[in-house]
C-alpha positions in Angstrom: 29.0 -4.4 20.6 26.9 -1.7 19.6 25.0 -1.5 16.1 22.9 0.9 14.4 20.6 1.7 11.8 19.3 5.0 10.3 15.5 5.5 9.9 13.3 8.3 8.4 9.8 9.7 9.5 8.2 11.9 6.9 4.9 13.7 7.2 2.8 15.3 10.0 4.8 13.5 12.3 4.2 15.8 15.2 0.5 16.0 15.4 0.0 12.1 14.4 2.3 11.2 17.3 4.6 9.5 15.1 7.6 11.1 16.4 6.9 10.5 20.0 5.7 7.0 19.2 9.1 6.3 17.6 11.1 7.6 20.8 8.9 5.3 23.1 9.4 2.4 21.1 13.3 2.7 21.0 13.5 3.5 24.8 10.8 0.9 25.8 13.0 -2.1 23.8 16.3 -0.6 25.5 17.6 1.0 22.7 19.1 4.4 22.0 18.6 7.0 19.6 20.1 10.1 18.2 18.2 12.7 16.1 20.5 13.4 13.1 18.0 15.7 11.3 14.9 17.3 12.2 13.0 19.8 9.9 9.8 20.9 11.6 7.0 21.9 8.8 6.1 25.7 9.2 2.5 25.6 8.3 -0.4 23.1 8.9 0.0 21.9 5.4 3.8 21.7 5.4 5.2 18.1 6.3 8.1 17.5 8.8 11.0 15.3 8.3 13.0 13.5 10.9 16.4 11.3 10.6 17.2 9.0 13.4 20.2 7.0 14.0 19.0 3.9 16.1 21.1 1.9 18.1 21.0 -1.2 20.0 23.3 -3.9 21.9 22.9 -6.5 19.2 21.7 -7.0 15.5 18.8 -9.0 16.7 17.8 -6.3 19.2 18.2 -3.7 16.4 16.2 -5.6 14.0 13.4 -6.0 16.8 13.2 -2.3 17.2 13.3 -1.5 13.5 10.4 -4.0 13.1 8.4 -2.0 15.5 9.2 1.4 13.9 8.2 0.0 10.7 4.8 -0.6 11.7 4.1 3.1 12.5 5.9 4.2 9.4 9.7 4.5 10.3 11.3 3.4 7.2 15.0 2.5 6.5 17.0 5.6 5.2 18.9 3.3 2.7 15.9 1.2 1.2 17.1 -2.0 -0.7 15.1 -4.1 -3.0 12.6 -6.4 -1.4 13.7 -9.9 -1.1 11.1 -12.4 -3.1 11.1 -16.1 -2.3 8.8 -18.4 -4.6 6.1 -20.2 -2.5 7.2 -23.9 -2.5 3.7 -25.2 -2.4 -0.1 -23.9 -2.9 -1.0 -22.2 0.4 2.6 -22.3 2.0 4.6 -19.3 2.0 8.5 -19.0 2.5 9.6 -18.9 5.9 10.0 -15.1 7.3 7.5 -13.9 4.7 6.3 -10.2 5.2 2.8 -9.9 6.9 1.0 -6.8 5.8 -0.8 -4.4 7.9 -3.6 -2.4 7.0 -1.7 0.8 5.6 -1.0 1.9 2.5 2.3 0.0 1.7 4.8 0.1 -1.2 7.5 -2.5 -2.3 10.6 -1.7 -3.7 11.5 -3.8 -7.1 14.3 -3.2 -9.5 15.2 0.3 -8.0 11.4 1.7 -7.7 8.6 1.5 -5.3 5.5 -0.4 -6.3 2.3 0.4 -4.6 0.7 -2.8 -3.1 -2.9 -3.2 -4.3 -6.0 -4.3 -2.3 -4.3 -3.3 0.7 -5.5 -5.7 3.7 -4.1 -6.6 7.2 -2.4 -10.3 7.6 -1.9 -11.1 3.9 1.4 -11.9 2.2 2.7 -9.5 -0.7 3.2 -11.0 -4.1 5.1 -9.5 -6.7 4.5 -10.3 -10.4 7.4 -9.0 -12.5 5.9 -9.9 -15.8 2.4 -8.3 -15.5 0.8 -6.4 -18.3 1.6 -3.0 -17.9 4.5 -3.3 -15.6 5.7 -5.1 -12.6 2.8 -5.6 -9.9 2.8 -5.8 -6.3 -0.3 -7.1 -4.5 -1.8 -8.9 -1.3 -2.8 -12.4 -1.3 -4.6 -14.3 1.9 -2.6 -17.5 2.6 -5.1 -19.9 1.2 -4.6 -18.2 -2.2 -1.0 -18.2 -2.4 0.1 -20.4 -5.3 3.4 -22.5 -6.1 6.1 -20.2 -7.7 4.3 -16.9 -6.4 7.0 -14.5 -5.6 6.3 -13.5 -2.1 8.1 -10.8 -0.2 10.2 -11.9 2.8 11.4 -9.8 5.4 10.9 -6.3 5.8 13.9 -4.8 3.4 12.2 -2.9 0.5 8.8 -2.4 2.3 7.4 1.0 3.1 4.7 1.5 5.1 2.7 4.9 5.2 0.3 5.0 8.0 -2.6 7.6 7.2 -2.3 10.8 9.1 -5.0 11.7 11.6 -7.3 14.7 11.5 -5.1 17.7 12.4 -8.3 19.6 13.9 -12.2 19.4 14.5 -13.3 20.3 11.1 -15.4 17.8 9.1 -17.4 14.8 10.1 -14.5 12.9 11.0 -12.4 15.3 12.8 -15.4 15.8 14.8 -14.9 12.7 16.7 -11.4 12.5 17.6 -10.7 11.8 21.3 -12.1 7.8 21.6 -15.0 6.5 22.1 -17.8 8.0 24.6 -21.5 7.5 25.4 -21.8 10.9 26.3 -20.9 13.0 23.1 -23.6 14.8 21.6 -25.6 12.1 19.7 -27.6 14.2 17.0 -24.6 16.5 16.2 -22.7 13.2 15.5 -25.3 11.6 13.4 -25.7 14.9 11.6 -21.8 14.7 11.0 -22.1 11.2 9.6 -24.8 12.0 7.6 -22.7 14.6 6.0 -20.0 12.3 5.3 -22.6 9.9 3.6 -23.8 12.4 1.2 -20.1 13.7 0.5 -18.9 10.2 -0.4 -22.0 9.4 -2.7 -21.5 12.9 -4.3 -17.9 11.8 -5.3 -19.2 8.7 -6.7 -17.9 6.3 -3.9 -19.8 3.4 -2.5 -21.0 2.9 0.8 -21.0 -0.8 2.6 -23.7 -1.4 5.4 -22.8 -4.1 7.8 -25.9 -5.1 9.9 -26.6 -7.3 12.8 -30.3 -8.6 13.4 -30.5 -6.3 16.4 -31.3 -3.5 13.7 -34.3 -5.4 12.7 -35.6 -6.1 16.6 -35.2 -2.3 17.4 -37.7 -1.3 14.9 -35.0 0.3 12.3 -36.2 -1.9 9.4 -37.8 0.6 7.4 -35.2 3.4 7.9 -32.5 1.2 6.7 -34.7 0.3 3.7 -35.2 3.7 3.0 -31.6 4.5 3.0 -31.2 1.5 0.5 -34.3 2.7 -1.8 -33.0 6.2 -2.1 -29.5 5.1 -3.2 -27.0 5.8 0.0 -26.3 2.3 0.6 -24.5 0.4 -2.3 -23.8 -2.9 -0.9 -24.9 -5.0 2.3 -22.9 -7.5 4.5 -24.8 -9.5 7.2 -25.8 -13.0 8.4 -28.4 -15.2 7.8 -30.0 -14.1 11.0 -30.4 -10.4 9.8 -32.1 -11.7 6.5 -34.5 -14.2 8.3 -36.0 -11.8 10.7 -36.2 -8.7 7.9 -38.1 -11.3 5.9 -40.0 -12.4 9.1 -41.0 -8.9 9.7 -42.7 -8.7 6.1 -44.4 -12.0 6.3 -45.6 -12.0 9.9 -45.1 -8.6 11.4 -42.5 -10.0 13.8 -38.9 -10.0 14.5 -37.9 -13.3 16.3 -41.5 -13.7 17.2 -41.7 -10.2 18.8 -43.9 -7.4 17.3 -41.5 -4.4 16.9 -44.1 -1.9 17.7 -46.3 -3.1 20.6 -43.5 -5.5 22.0 -46.2 -8.5 22.1 -45.3 -11.8 21.4 -47.9 -13.2 19.3 -49.0 -17.1 19.9 -46.7 -19.3 18.0 -44.5 -16.4 17.0 -41.5 -18.3 18.1 -42.2 -20.2 15.0 -42.1 -17.2 12.6 -38.7 -17.3 11.8 -38.3 -20.8 10.9 -41.6 -20.6 8.7 -40.0 -17.4 7.1 -36.9 -19.8 6.1 -39.0 -22.7 4.9 -41.2 -20.1 2.6 -38.2 -18.6 1.1 -36.6 -22.1 0.5 -39.7 -22.8 -1.4 -39.7 -19.9 -3.4 -36.0 -20.6 -4.4 -34.2 -17.6 -3.2 -34.8 -14.2 -1.8 -34.8 -12.8 -5.2 -37.3 -15.4 -6.4 -39.4 -14.6 -3.1 -39.3 -10.9 -4.0 -40.1 -11.4 -7.8 -43.2 -14.0 -7.0 -44.6 -11.0 -4.5 -44.2 -13.4 -1.5 -42.1 -10.6 0.0 -43.2 -7.2 -0.5 -41.0 -4.9 1.9 -38.0 -4.5 3.8 -34.3 -4.3 3.4 -33.9 -7.3 1.4 -36.8 -6.4 -0.5 -35.1 -3.1 -1.5 -31.7 -4.7 -2.1 -33.5 -7.0 -4.7 -35.5 -4.2 -6.3 -32.8 -1.5 -6.4 -29.8 -4.5 -7.4 -27.9 -3.7 -4.4 -25.5 -6.6 -4.2 -25.7 -8.4 -0.9 -23.4 -11.1 0.9 -25.2 -13.1 3.6 -22.1 -15.1 5.5 -23.5 -18.1 7.6 -22.2 -19.5 10.7 -22.2 -22.7 12.7 -25.5 -21.7 14.7 -27.7 -20.6 11.8 -31.2 -21.9 11.3 -32.0 -22.8 7.8 -30.0 -21.4 6.4 -31.7 -19.4 3.7 -30.9 -20.3 0.2 -28.5 -17.4 -0.5 -26.7 -17.9 2.5 -23.1 -18.7 2.0 -22.3 -21.7 4.3 -18.8 -22.1 3.0 -16.2 -19.9 5.4 -13.6 -19.4 2.8 -16.3 -18.4 0.1 -18.0 -16.2 2.6 -14.8 -14.4 3.5 -13.8 -14.0 -0.2 -17.2 -12.4 -1.1 -16.6 -10.1 2.0 -13.3 -9.1 1.0 -14.6 -7.9 -2.5 -17.1 -5.7 -1.0 -14.6 -4.4 1.3 -12.1 -3.4 -1.1 -14.9 -1.6 -3.1 -15.9 0.4 -0.1 -15.3 4.0 0.1 -17.2 4.4 3.5 -18.3 1.4 6.0 -21.4 1.4 8.5 -20.8 -1.1 10.7 -24.2 -1.3 12.7 -24.5 -3.4 15.8 -22.7 -6.6 14.8 -19.7 -7.7 16.2 -18.8 -10.9 14.4 -19.4 -9.6 10.8 -18.0 -6.2 11.7 -14.8 -7.8 12.5 -14.9 -10.1 9.4 -15.3 -7.0 7.2 -13.0 -4.8 9.4 -10.3 -7.5 8.9 -10.4 -6.7 4.9 -10.4 -2.8 5.2 -7.5 -0.7 4.5 -6.9 2.0 7.2 -7.8 4.8 4.5 -11.5 3.9 4.5 -14.1 5.7 6.3 -15.4 3.8 8.9 -18.5 4.4 11.1 -19.1 2.0 14.1 -22.4 2.0 16.1 -23.3 -0.6 19.0 -24.8 -0.3 22.6 -21.8 -2.0 23.9 -18.7 0.4 24.5 -16.2 -2.4 24.3 -17.3 -3.6 20.9 -16.9 0.2 19.7 -13.5 0.1 21.0 -12.4 -3.0 19.5 -13.9 -2.6 16.3 -12.3 1.1 15.9 -8.7 0.1 17.5 -7.4 -0.9 14.1 -5.1 2.0 13.2 -7.9 3.8 11.1 -7.2 7.4 10.5 -11.1 8.2 9.6 -13.1 6.3 12.2 -16.1 7.3 14.0 -17.6 5.3 17.1 -20.8 5.7 18.6 -21.9 4.0 21.6 -26.0 4.2 21.3 -29.1 1.9 20.7 -29.2 1.2 16.7 -32.8 1.6 16.8 -32.4 5.2 17.6 -29.2 5.7 15.4 -30.8 4.7 12.2 -33.9 6.2 12.0 -32.2 9.7 13.0 -29.5 8.7 10.4 -31.8 8.3 7.7 -33.7 11.7 8.4 -30.4 13.4 8.2 -29.1 12.0 4.8 -32.1 12.0 2.9 -34.0 15.3 4.4 -30.5 17.0 5.9 -32.4 16.9 9.0 -35.5 18.8 8.1 -38.1 16.3 8.0 
């Protein structure tokens, strides 16, 4: 017996590939479709609308097709209120709970759509009917769910709105359409990224830099510190190693025991990082090391001096660690999550581990720049459904100095 469901697609569904994607999903899953209505926008700014009757041989097959269509932004034409089920225990969600994407999402409650706050992938959605100011819907990670929370179950009454990709090559993020490549003109790309950074700051937005220790090893420390001191970096997220080697460079002139200018390895240089950790522990914290004038330059120095908040998330392999490094994984995730939700633009600079951690918390509408020498790392980090993403395969020691020049001086230094 054939069963059917009507779904709708709205927006720039042709240019964004949503229409073709919907057709492909239905056919690949052995369903069929009929285009009931198709209204094409007559200008670049006018949206299009399509109404499809999707059919399958069974209710379960149809549900699977509708589930996949839902992920790309095709929504049922006859929305019902979302199904809410109370969480039976702390950290336990109802079976069949709705797991979020990183796209803007709405939940239908009492006949009206509620925008889901703090959008993030792989979360539950909790509805709070009695919230001050009216009903609210917001994401919660599983370990934060509390007994009695009203959790959205199933996909009924959930509307996903994937952001549309740039329609042309205008602007810094339209400039980089078409995937990841090491062959694009680097200077032009960096200039476009710098332009976007200035735009975000002019609009009062916040920029988060996610940094790996390779940035220090490659000699880009002073340039990133300059971006912090000039007010272009509002938050920093990194690991224990990044901070250790930044501080080591101030105390000993080396990074992991190597002089980053001469590439020489001083005698006993391999001990410098552990000596650095010891001195900062003795001082009490990075802030106290700066305030006592033990540390007098670098990225961490500029963060402390300019009140730029930083999160140092620890790992199982860390030396020390530094007093400021968060060693509890859940606490570190929550700190990273707070930064990610505040950011309007994120720079992922040569660290796969911490970039993945931050990227997991970002909505798809956040402007994202990823720079790494490894093409697969860039591809992995950008392949998250973000509409505003730039990827560059290049040496971080080349990228950051040129970026700082373009951001601070407009490339005219």
